[in-house]
N, C-alpha and C positions, 0 to 999 in steps of 0.2 A: 312288541318291544320297542319298535321304532317310534310309535306314537307315545308310549310311556316315557321314553327318553326325551322326546320333544317337550312334553308337558312338564317333566321335572326340570329340564334345562330352563324353560320359561319361568318356572317358580324360582329357581336359583337366581336368574337375572333380575326378577322383580323384587325378591326379598333380601338377597345377599349382596346386591350391588356388583355382581359380576357383569361386566359390559362386553366381554368377548364371547362370541358364539361358540368358537372351538373349545374354549376353556369350560363353558357352561355345559356343553354336551358331553365332554369327557368326565366332568364331575358327576353329572347325572348318570351316565353309564356305569361309573364306578359304584355309586350308591345303589344302583339296581342290580349289581353283581354281573354286569354285562360289559366289563372293560374291554373284552376282546371281540366284541361284536363288530361285524363289518357292515351292518345295516344301520348306520347312523343317519339320523334325520338331516335333511338339508337345512341351511340357514333360513330359507323362506318358511319352512314348516315351523321352526322354532319361533320366528317372528310372529307368525299367525297365532301360535299357542300363547305367546306373550301378550298379544292384544286381547285374546280371550280372557286370560288370567287377570289382567289389569281391569277389564270391564266387569268381570264377575266378582272379584275379591277386593279390588281397591277402589272401584267406582268414583265417588266424589273426591276422595283424597288424592287419587291419581290425577283427576282433572284439575284440581287446584294446584298440585305440584307442577304439572305440565304448564299451566298458565303462568306461574311464577318464573319458570325457566325460560319461557318464550318472551316474557317481559324483560328479563335480564339479557336475553339474546338481542332484543331490539336496542337496548341501551348500549350494549357492546358494539353493535353494528353501526350505530350513530357515531360512537367514539372513534371507530376505525374506518370511518366513511371514505377517507382518501384512498384506501386500499380496496375499494369495491367489494366489501365482504359478502360472502355467501354462506348461509347456514346449511349444514348437512348433518346427517346422523339422526340419532334417536329423538332429539328435541324437535326436529322438523317432522319426522315420521309419526310422532305422537306416542312412541313407546318408551320415552324417557321415564326413569324412576327417580326416587329421592337421591340416589347415589350417582346419577348421570352427569357427565360433563356437557357443556355447550361446545359444539364443534364448529369452528369457523374457518373457511378458507379465505386468505387474503392474497391479493395479487400485486406484484411489484416487479420492477426491472431487475432488482437484486434483493436477496433476503436481508441484506444489511440495512435496507431502507426501513424495514419493520423493526429490526433490532435498534437502530438509531432512534426511531420514534419512541420506543419503549423506554430507552435510556433518557432521552430528553424530557419525557413526561414523568420520569422517576417512578415508573410502574415496576414493582418487583415481579420477577418472572423466573421460571426454570426453563432451560433449553432442552430440546429433545429432537427426535426425528419421527416422521410418520411415513410408512411404506404405502405407496399408492400404485395401483395398476392402471395403465392406460390401454392395454391390449393383453391378449393371452401371453404374448411373448415379452412385453415391456412392463417392468415394474421398477420403481425408482424411489429412493429415499429423499424426502423433503424436510427442510428445517421446520421445527415447530417450537412454540413458546407456550408455556402454561402460566396463566395468571389467575388470581382470585379476585372476584368482584361480588359484593353482596353475599359473601360466603359461598359463592358458586365457582366451581373450577371451569375455566374457559381455555380450550385448546385452540391455538392459532396456528394453522398450517399455512406456510408461505409458498405460493406457487408462482411460476412466471406468468406474465400478462397473457400470453397466448392460451393458457389453460382456462381462461374465463370462457372461451368458446368451445373447449374440448374437455368436458368433465371426465374425471377418472371413473373407473368401473366400480360399482358397488360390491362390497365384500359379501353382501347378502344374496344377490341374484345374478351378479356378473354383468348387469346392464349398466348403461351410463348413470352415474350417481345423481340422485335427486338433490337439487340445491335450490335455495331461495334467496333472493335479494331482500333487502329490508322492506321494499314495497310489497313484494309477494308474501312475505311472512305476515305483514300487517293485514293484508287482504284475507289471508287464511284465518287469522285470529278473529277478524270481524265476521267472516262467514260461519265459523264454528260457533261463535257466540249467538248468532242469529238462529242457528239450528237447535240450540238448547231448548228443552221443553219448558213451558210455563212462560 
């Protein structure tokens, strides 16, 4: 049952645009008639199933979609260069689908610096918050702004400057979150292109 829930949760994330692991596994369990199961798959199991699903069922279309998202991420990172942007989440990890956001962390002395920049550049945005965990005991809300660029939703999470050296913990495996600078993202894209067959 655990494996079935992981596979169905992966399909829900890939096909229905559900980006939250918890929501996907609850929806999968309900569909399989196992809403009350205590044996839920871990997020890392769902992420592995999602990679398999995308490789088997979405192949070339997933690769093309991911490339477009990463190119949009590069453009956004250049635009917000003064805030030392770091890409995180599904676009970096390669599990992003057609409904995925681009997730960027920006670093500033105060969140108002990013807000002021958006207003000065006349970039339409929606304000929000993102909960991040830096240790088992410490989680904190940070301001976020959602913008649209090239019909892609981009989430900007504003962190203090010191957080550039201390990444928050990943909601997938609880380890320090994987993040990429513009240079690292560009190198990753070049490497993956070189590994393509043909």
